[in-house]
N, C-alpha and C positions, 0 to 999 in steps of 0.2 A: 771449916772455912778454907777456901782456896786462896792461894797467894802466889803472885808472880812478880819478878823484878823486870824492869825494862830500862834501857839507857836511851835518853832523849837524843834523837838523831837530827832533828831540824836544826839548821845552822844557828838560828837566833833563839833557840829554846822553845819552850811551850808558850808561844805568844798567840796572837789572835787567830791566824789561819790554822795552824795545827791544833790549837785548843778547840776551835769550832768543829773541826773534823772529828776529833776524839770525843767531844761532848755529844755530838750527834749520834755517834756509834754507841756510846753508853746509853743515851736516852732511848734508843731503839730496843734495848734489852728489857727483859721482864724481871731482872734482878738488880739489886743495888750494888754499886761498885764504889769503893773508896780509893783515893790516891794520896800518897804522901812521899816526901823525900825519904830515901833510905836512911839518911843520917838523922832523921827526926823521930821522936817517939810515935808509936802506933796510934796513940790517942789524938795526935795532931792531924791525922788523915782527914781529907775533905771529900765531899760529894763529887765524884768524877763526872757527873752529868752536868755540872754547873760550870759554864765557861768562865765566869768571874772567879770561882774557886781555883780553877786550873791556872788562870793567869796570875792570881795572887800567890800561887805556890812558888813562883819564881824559879822554876826548873829551867836551867840553861843547857845548852848543848853539852852532852857528855855526862850530865847528872843522872844518877840512878834513882828511879822511883819504885815504890812498892804499890801494887794493885791488890786489893782484897775484895772478895765477893763470896756470897753464900747462897746456896740454892741449886735447883736443877739447872744443869748446863753451865755452872760457874767455871769449871776448868776450861771448857771450850771457848767460852766468852772471853776469859782472861787471855788465852792464847791469841785470839784475834785482836784484842786490844793492844797487846804487846807489839804485834806486827805494825800497828798504826803508829805507835810511839817510836818504834825503831826504824821508821821510814823518814827520810829527809823530805818533808813537804815543801821545802824552800828551794829544792834543786831545780835548776832551769831545764 
């Protein structure tokens, strides 16, 4: 299983706009990806393709999240997803 951490860069956290961008990117993959707060147990991780799960995570600006995936291309997929989370989608 591949695992990466990312720091939420959007100013108001993982809310509607950045969550929808991220969920769409995960949904385009052929592998399952989970996301959870780094401070939470791994079994509390949620489906990263669900915008509702992403928003209920409550990840704020500066929070560290853990992404996990398994399968062909998991490492590359997680690297691309980290870049999305570490981009401020609220910047003007």
